[in-house]
Phi, psi and omega in degrees: 000141180056026177071020182268124179247116183294322180296315177296323179297320178297319179296317179296318179297319178295317178297322179295320178294320178296317178296320178296319178297316179296324178295317178297318179299319180294321182291327182252028187297325181292313177296320179297321178294323177298317180293323178294318177298320178297320178296315179296321177295324176297319177293332178290324181272341187303315179301319178293320179296316179297322179293315180292326182294335178289332186259345180269127182279064180230157180273340180251165180269359185299312178300321178294322177297314180298316179294323178297320178295319179298318178296316181297316179296320177298319179295318180297317179295318181295314180293322179295321180286327183272311185266318183299321179295322178291322178297315179296319180296316180290327177295318177295319178296321178295320178297324179285323187267348185299314180302316180295320180293322178294318180295320180290324183285337181283338180293140179299140180254134179291342181278353183249161177283161178302325180295316179294322177296319178295321178298316178297317180296319179293320179298316180295320179297321178294318178297317180295322179293322178294317178296318179296319178296319178295322179295317179297319178296321178295316180294323180291337182265006180296326182297335180258025183296324181297315179295319178295323180295320179295320179296315179296319179298322177295322178291331180295340177300325181293337176297330177273322184291320183301311177298327179294315177297319179297324178303313181288327178294319178289319183293316186247023181299315179297321178293320177297319179297318181293322178296321178295318179294327180292342178286346183248136178292153179298139181144198182299323181293319177296321177296321179296316179297318178298317178295320178298316181293323177295319178294317179296319178301314179293321180298309183295323178296314178295319185294313181293317178298318181294317181300313182295315181293322177295320178295315179295320180295318179296315180298316180295313181296317180296314183295319180292312182296316181293325176294319179294319180282353180074030179284127177296152179057044185295319181291321179296314179294323177294322178294320177298315180296321180293317182292323182286353176293341180285346178258117185297142172062296184290330180297305177300324178295316178296319179299318179298318179297316180296317182293315180295317179297316180296318179292327178292317179293324181285349177086021180270188185280096184292319182297317178297321178296316180296315179299317179296316181298318178295317181295317180292324179296320177296317179298316184287316185288329186251348181237301186288309185297315177299326179291323183279319182290326183077191184275353184280345186238040179274099182232139180296141180304325178296320177292325176296316178299317178300316180295322181295311181293321177294322178296324177297316181292326184278311189222015177069217181300316176302325178295321177293323180294324184266357186297314183294311178297326178295315177297321178295322177295317178298319179296320180294315180298317180297315182293320180293316180295319178297318180294321179295321178293319178296320178295322179291328179286326180277345181292130181294143179288155179289169181293142180273127181288137179266000000 
């Protein structure tokens, strides 16, 4: 009557709710990202907490959580005092020596062809222009230093909030899972939600463990190889390579460019560095990473590239960091729903009443 279609109205209402949900997510994206980081940090600490909980004669996980935090803080302080000090020292040395090294590297070399000399000169000019532009921007922003300091101080609050949120996620993770399951009635849908949560739990655990181990492996391999080859600022370049492992695809590529450029300017064996980086990338991508990631994060490289670039456009660096787990979550949800539908189609129908 009067052209009103209830089915179309339901579709419009559902679409409106989805748009409203996406709008709310966009408005609270910063807070949501903090909670996601806290969840990932909780998955990073969860294996240590579970291990300590087995040996502590307590009924709650709180003592194991407290001890895990103390161990984690101790490891961070130890690594910061041993490795961080060397990274800062080499970074300062590079800042002092970079102008002289650039000037020396820009001079034509008799051992190179004219084309190679022109390429080196053009590369140095581009690097110098970028450094000069960055310096001018820095000097122009000195007047707003007070405002920037307030902004940074506000962001530092999240350094405290993330561990606190992670504490509650680890402590009450099982209770949160049970509350979510209680929202669904018993039956196939509840089983589907339970399976999805189990898959997501396994995925995030594998992903965080793999990221940390891949970063540590890259830093260790780079620092040892660069020290053997006599590459200047070996610890600094290794730290850059290790940190950029947290960004899929583009991070290792950027690290390789930075390392090769830095070793070339420093006058070390560029060819040896390139061969090592290629060999290590093959080892990590085809041997180490599949073993650490497991079967939960099997995504085609083209889809990973799409996710990385889309993440940059949507949320910048945080978007690139979250692109792979988001794609893996979508893949898990699709496979679980598809499997549930196939099982319902293959399930024999009940007896027909006569």
